[in-house]
RODO-2510 file (C-alpha; in nm, 4 decimals, decimal comma):
residues 94
     n   res          X          Y          Z
     1     x     0,1363    -4,8908     0,2441
     2     x    -0,0251    -5,2328     0,2859
     3     x    -0,1497    -5,2130    -0,0729
     4     x     0,2049    -5,2927    -0,1861
     5     x     0,1859    -5,6201     0,0040
     6     x    -0,1859    -5,6906    -0,0282
     7     x    -0,1863    -5,6485    -0,4064
     8     x     0,0645    -5,9286    -0,4670
     9     x    -0,0245    -6,1803    -0,7321
    10     x    -0,1495    -6,4923    -0,5475
    11     x     0,0480    -6,7047    -0,7946
    12     x     0,3695    -6,5696    -0,6394
    13     x     0,2908    -6,7089    -0,2957
    14     x     0,1320    -7,0298    -0,4163
    15     x     0,3354    -7,3201    -0,2799
    16     x     0,5166    -7,5409    -0,5258
    17     x     0,6820    -7,8722    -0,4448
    18     x     0,9801    -7,9924    -0,6456
    19     x     1,1494    -8,3299    -0,6181
    20     x     1,5287    -8,3365    -0,6254
    21     x     1,8148    -8,5672    -0,5298
    22     x     2,0501    -8,4624    -0,2510
    23     x     2,3442    -8,6903    -0,1756
    24     x     2,1796    -8,9693    -0,3720
    25     x     1,8493    -8,9453    -0,1828
    26     x     1,5258    -8,8263    -0,3403
    27     x     1,3534    -8,5532    -0,1451
    28     x     1,0863    -8,2911    -0,1963
    29     x     1,1193    -7,9220    -0,1230
    30     x     0,8126    -7,7035    -0,0858
    31     x     0,8580    -7,3293    -0,1365
    32     x     0,6477    -7,0398    -0,2542
    33     x     0,6674    -6,9782    -0,6306
    34     x     0,8536    -6,6485    -0,5933
    35     x     1,1359    -6,8267    -0,4077
    36     x     1,1611    -7,0816    -0,6882
    37     x     1,1859    -6,7914    -0,9352
    38     x     1,4815    -6,6493    -0,7445
    39     x     1,6509    -6,9904    -0,7143
    40     x     1,5983    -7,0541    -1,0864
    41     x     1,7646    -6,7172    -1,1565
    42     x     2,0629    -6,7937    -0,9338
    43     x     2,1084    -7,1360    -1,0922
    44     x     2,0902    -6,9919    -1,4428
    45     x     2,3476    -6,7256    -1,3585
    46     x     2,5780    -6,9974    -1,2218
    47     x     2,5358    -7,2068    -1,5375
    48     x     2,3542    -7,4853    -1,3506
    49     x     2,0091    -7,6338    -1,3443
    50     x     1,8149    -7,5574    -1,0288
    51     x     1,8542    -7,9157    -0,8980
    52     x     2,2298    -7,8976    -0,9634
    53     x     2,2526    -7,5663    -0,7796
    54     x     2,0539    -7,7003    -0,4829
    55     x     2,2717    -8,0121    -0,4648
    56     x     2,5884    -7,8036    -0,4759
    57     x     2,4587    -7,5680    -0,2066
    58     x     2,3533    -7,8631     0,0111
    59     x     2,6980    -8,0224    -0,0263
    60     x     2,8746    -7,6956     0,0595
    61     x     2,6638    -7,6475     0,3729
    62     x     2,7355    -8,0073     0,4747
    63     x     3,1073    -7,9479     0,4308
    64     x     3,0979    -7,6178     0,6202
    65     x     2,8559    -7,7080     0,9015
    66     x     2,8536    -8,0885     0,9130
    67     x     2,4753    -8,0971     0,8763
    68     x     2,1990    -7,9164     0,6960
    69     x     1,9226    -7,8087     0,9291
    70     x     1,5990    -7,6931     0,7681
    71     x     1,7146    -7,6710     0,4081
    72     x     1,3925    -7,5032     0,2921
    73     x     1,4483    -7,2175     0,5386
    74     x     1,8105    -7,1909     0,4274
    75     x     1,6866    -7,1594     0,0688
    76     x     1,4423    -6,8820     0,1603
    77     x     1,7203    -6,6931     0,3388
    78     x     1,9507    -6,7457     0,0396
    79     x     1,6811    -6,5896    -0,1788
    80     x     1,6548    -6,2888     0,0515
    81     x     2,0322    -6,2505     0,0410
    82     x     2,0223    -6,2684    -0,3389
    83     x     1,7453    -6,0086    -0,3570
    84     x     1,9342    -5,7787    -0,1190
    85     x     2,2370    -5,8066    -0,3492
    86     x     2,0118    -5,6989    -0,6360
    87     x     2,1352    -5,9608    -0,8798
    88     x     1,8433    -6,2040    -0,9062
    89     x     1,6696    -6,2839    -1,2294
    90     x     1,3332    -6,3115    -1,0524
    91     x     1,0609    -6,0738    -1,1670
    92     x     0,9973    -5,9522    -0,8106
    93     x     1,3584    -5,9120    -0,7030
    94     x     1,3456    -5,5341    -0,6976
***
């Protein structure tokens, strides 16, 4: 059983930092490569670039909750939700 998890390509869990602008402020988000793959797939499906999608998501959370706590964790959970829905363009979404 652990072979499924142990045999993962190390490139998928390599951390990648991307710089984006949220509400006019430059920031960096550090996620594992596989999460970026899922986010890139969501953005593409929505007809947006990944930075545009992240900005829109950030704005919607601000409007709904009044603040965005731990945006990187929110993004990881969004990816898990997307994978559970089975509609991600990421290569490991299955």
